[in-house]
N, C-alpha and C positions, 0 to 999 in steps of 0.2 A: 558773755561780756560782763565786765565788772560794772558795779553801780557808778563808779567814778567816770568810766569811759562812756557809759550810756547817757549820763547827765551832760557831759561835755560835748558829746556828739550832736546834741540838740541845741548847742549854743550858736549864736549868730557869727561869732568868730571862733576859729579853731586853730590850734597849734599844728605844726607840721607832723605828718604821720611818718614814723620810721618802721621799716619792714625788716624783719630779722629772720634768717633761715638756720635751722639746725639739722645736721646730718648725723644720724647715729651709726658710726662706722666702727663700733667696738668689735664687731665679729672679725674685723681685718686688723685689729690691734691698733687702731688710730683714734680710739676714744670719740668724742663728739667734735665735729667740725662746725664752726659757727661763722656765718657770713652775713653781711648787710649789703645793700644796693650801692651805697655811696658813703664816702667818708663823713664822719660826724666830728666837727671841730678839728678837721684835718687828720683824723685817725680813726681807731676802732670805735664802735658803739659799745659803751659799757651798759649792761643791763642785768640787774640781779647778781652783780658780782662776776659776770662772764663777759669776755671781750668778743664781739662779733667783728671780724676783720672785714674791711671794705674789699669787695671783689667785683669785677665786671660781670654783672648778672642781669639777664633780661627775663622777667617773669610774665608769662601770659596765660590767659585762660582760668584764672582763679575765681572769676565771678560765678555765683550760684543763682539759678533762676527758678529752682523748685520744680522744673518740668523736664521730662525726658531723662536720658541717662546721666550718671553722675559726671561731673567735670573731669577732664583729663588735661591738666595744665601742662605747659611746657616750660622748662627751666633751661635757659641757655647761659653757659658759663664760659669764661675764657679758657682756651687751651694753652695759653702761654705761661701759665703757672705750672712749672715743671714738677713740683711736688704733688700737686693735685692730679696732673696728668699721669704721673707714675702710679698713683693710687688707683685711678680709673682702669689703667692697663692691667695692673696686677690684681684687681678685685672684681673680676667678672663684670666690668662695666657698671659696678655699683648696683646691679639689679637686686631689688628687694630691700634696699637700704631705706629705713624709715626717715621721712622728712617732715619737719614741723615749721610752719610758717607762723610767726608771731608779728603783731603789729601794736604799736603803742604811740602815744604822742611824744614828741621830742622832749618835752618838759618833764616827762616821767622816767627818762634814762637816769642812770646813776649820777651823772653830772648836770642834770637838768634843774630847773627852778623848783620842781616839786617831784623828787624822786619817789617812785612807788613801783616795786616789782609786781604788784597785783593789778596794776592799772593796765589791762590788756583788752583788745578786741578778741572775740572768740578765736582760739587757736585752730589752725587747719592742720590735719594730720594726713599725710600721704605716704606712699612708698614709691620708689623708682621703678616703674614698669619695664622700661627698656631705654637703651640709648638710641635715640631717634636719628641723630646725625652727628658726624664727627669730621671736621677738617682741620687744617693747620691753625685756624684762628679761634674756633669755637667748638664746644661740645653741647648738644641739646639732648636733654632727658625728657621722656614723657612720664608723667606721674599719674598715679591712680589713687583714689581714696582707699584708705586701709580696709574699710567695710566692703569695697567693691571688688570682691574676689570670687563672685559667683561664676561658675563655669570654668574656673582655673583647672588645668590638668596637672597631675603630678607624675613624673617630674615636669618642670616648666619648660624644658627644652627637649628636643627630639633625641631619642635614645640611639646613638650610633656607636659602632665598635671603635671607629677611628676618632681621634681628637678633632674638635671643631674650633680650636683656638686659631686666631689669625696670627701667623708667625712674622717676626721681623723680616725686612727685606734690604737688599744691598742696592744702593743707588749709583754705584760705581766708585765711590770714595769712602763711604761709611754706611753703617746699618741705620735703618729708619724705623721708627716706632710709632708714628702717628696713628696708623690704623691697626697696629698690633694689639692683641689681647693677651697673648702669652707673655708672662713676666720675665722670661729668660733674657738676660742681657750680659752674659758671661763671655769670656774670651775663647772658651772651647768651641770648635767648629767641626761639624760632621755633615756629610752629604745625606741624601734621603735614604740611602741604604745603611747608614750608620758608620761609614768609613771616615776617618779623619780627612779634612780638606784644607786647601789653602784659604788665605784671607779672602772673604767675599763669597765663598762657596757654601756657606752654612744653609742647609735646607732640612727642615724637620720632616721626617717621614710619618709623623702623626700616630706612631705606634707607641705602646707603653715602653719599649725598650729605648726609644728615642728620648723620651722623657727622663728615664733613668740615667742616660748618658749626661744629660744637662744638669740635673738636680741632685743626682746621687743615687746609688743603689738602694739605700735604706732610708731615704728622705721622704717626707710627705710631698706627694706629687701634685702639681696644680692641673693635672690633665682634665679635659672635659669629655674623655672617652668613657665608654662602658665596655671594658674588655670582656666581660663575662656574658655579654648578650649572644656571642657566637655559640655558647655552650648550652643555651636555653632550648 
């Protein structure tokens, strides 16, 4: 905590606290995504030259009590933002993405009465542990402290020969992607045996050949399978 924040936090009156979130999505080619819980002056919160876009976020479980296991906060965001939803679907549910929570007083934002990029409460550093829930309205992520990795197994998911992606599904009129994790959204359609099929009959057989049909013979494949385990 900066000396400025420590001094102001002891005052009889305090300015409004603004909470800022930063997701490091560089591994997926998206750079840093920055969000805030609510609009500031009707728009983004500007802090240290960066814009934190207002987004419907519910943050729970960030309190520390110094006893027991480390906190596992929950971050619930809207699933109505199609760009963010597409990123989640195509980026393995964002598992392992670093998350930073920053808090400062409103007056220390870039447009505040006393702008100061160093006036911060202690930063909280987490990683996305898993996607805890996903429906048509919201996506909930469970976070873990970056240092809380004891007992983690490598790899972090079960090793299976077949792909564990959830594939898109046909609702009778169009393909749906709400619960899908496979990033395929192309026009080509094949049945589970790899044969071309009519509109609505697309079914992935979860084999490496099915992935190549959809993404290209020589492309980097987003498969979650471990084809070599059958040879071990």
